[in-house]
N, C-alpha and C positions, 0 to 999 in steps of 0.2 A: 502493499499500499504507499509505504513510503517515497519508495523508489519511483512508483507510477506519477504521486505527487510532484516529487523534484522535478523529474521529464516533463509534466504542464506547464509547471512554473520555471523552467527553460526556457518550453517554447514561445509563452508566456514573456518571458523578459526579451527575447528572441525579437518578435512580432513588435513590441516599447521600444526599444530601437532603433529595427526600420520607422518607426512613427513619429519616432525623434531624429531620427534622419531626415527624414521627408517633410518635421516640423523646420528644420532651422532657421532662424531669421533671415532672411536677406538683407545684403548691407543698405541695400535704396529700400527698403522699409522700417517703413515710421511707428515706436512701439508708443502704444497710445493709452495705455491703462491695463486693469485686469476684472477680468469675469469671474467670479466668483460663483457658482450654482452649488444648491444644495438636493436631495431626493432625503425625506424624512420617512416615508414606507416603509413595511415590509412587503418583500414580495417574495416566492414561494413555488416552483416550477420549472421544466425543463421546457425552454424557448428555442421557435423559432425564427422570433420575432418579438419586441417586448415594445412596448410603450412606457412611459412615464412624464409624469408631469413634473417638475422644477421652477425650483426658487431661483431669480438669477438678480445680480446685482453687480454692477459696471464700474468700478474706481477709476477712472482715467487720470493719467498722470501727471503729476502737478496743482491737480484741483483739490476742492472737497468735498463736491457734490458726487451723487454715485447716481446712475439711472437703477430703474427697478424693471425687470422682465419675469414674463411668465415665459418660460421652457418644456416645449412642448419632446422630450428625448423618445427616440425612433433607434432600435437597431432592428439589421436584417441578419443575421446570423444565427450563432448557434451560443448560446446563453444556459448553462445548467447551474443549480444549485439554490441559494437561498440569499435575499438580499438587503442587507440592514439600509445604515443611513449610508449617505453616500454624499462626498464632497467634490466638486471637481475646480481648480482654477486653472485655468489659460489664460497665455499671454495674446493681448490680441495687438497685432498689428497690419499694418496698412497702407501702398503705393502710393494711393493719390491724397490722403490728408494724415494734418499732422494735428487737428484736434477736431474732438465727435462733439456736432451738436446732441440734441436730449432725444433719445428716441433710435437715434442714428444705427443703431446696430439690428434690427426690428429686421426682421426677416428670417431666409432657412440657408442652412449651414451643412453640409456634406461632408466625409472626411470615412475615416476608418481606428477603427478602436482595438486595441487587447489586454483584456483585465486577469488576473485571477486574484483570490482570497481564503484563505484559511481561519479564520478570524478577522481580525486585518487584513490589507491587502491593497496591490497599487494595481491602477490602470495608466492608463497609455492613450492620446487621441488628439488626430489633427482636423480640424476641420478649415473651410471654407467658400465664402459664399456671403452674403449679405446682400445689398441693393447693387449691382452691377455688380458682385463678385468681388468688392472691395476692401471685404475685411478678413483676414485667417488667422484660427485661435491655434497658437499654438501650446500644448503640455507645460505645466511647470513641473523642472520634474515628474512626481508621480501623483495620483489622485490619489484622496482617499478616500477606501470603501470597507466596512464593515460586512461580516458574514458567511457564508460557504459557497464558492461561485467560480467559473471558468468561463468567460464569451471572447467571442473573437468575431468579425462582422464588420460593416459596414452601418453609419451612423450616422443619422439626419436628424439636427435639434433645429428647429425652430423657435425662434423669439416673436414677443408678442410683450410693447412695455404694457408696466401697469398702470 
């Protein structure tokens, strides 16, 4: 059992590394701030597609203000296990903008995700999209999840301003 868990975790780490490489910040991209999302529910099952509602807040660099969003997270891939609390944090960048107006991140973002947890675990995802695909979300180190879970697939995040 332990060998199987280590094997799964090493595969997840490899996929996460690939996500991180894909998400490395382009030298011409402006760093705009952090998008922090949370899921406080409990979900248990084997999914080939999962949907969850997130509560998100964007903190713009150099500003005290923050924008609140409702996020709809859709996973198209395999997810097995029990999910508890989840905290996701992305560095937001853009090729076109240096400042973000209120509600500007509202839109649809697509990318890939890999995650594993036994108690506390790790996840990595990179997303691109929004209005005119102007924004990119890069994982900040690893994202914190709780539960007993393994997942990998395509991720779609839709943000709506509160």
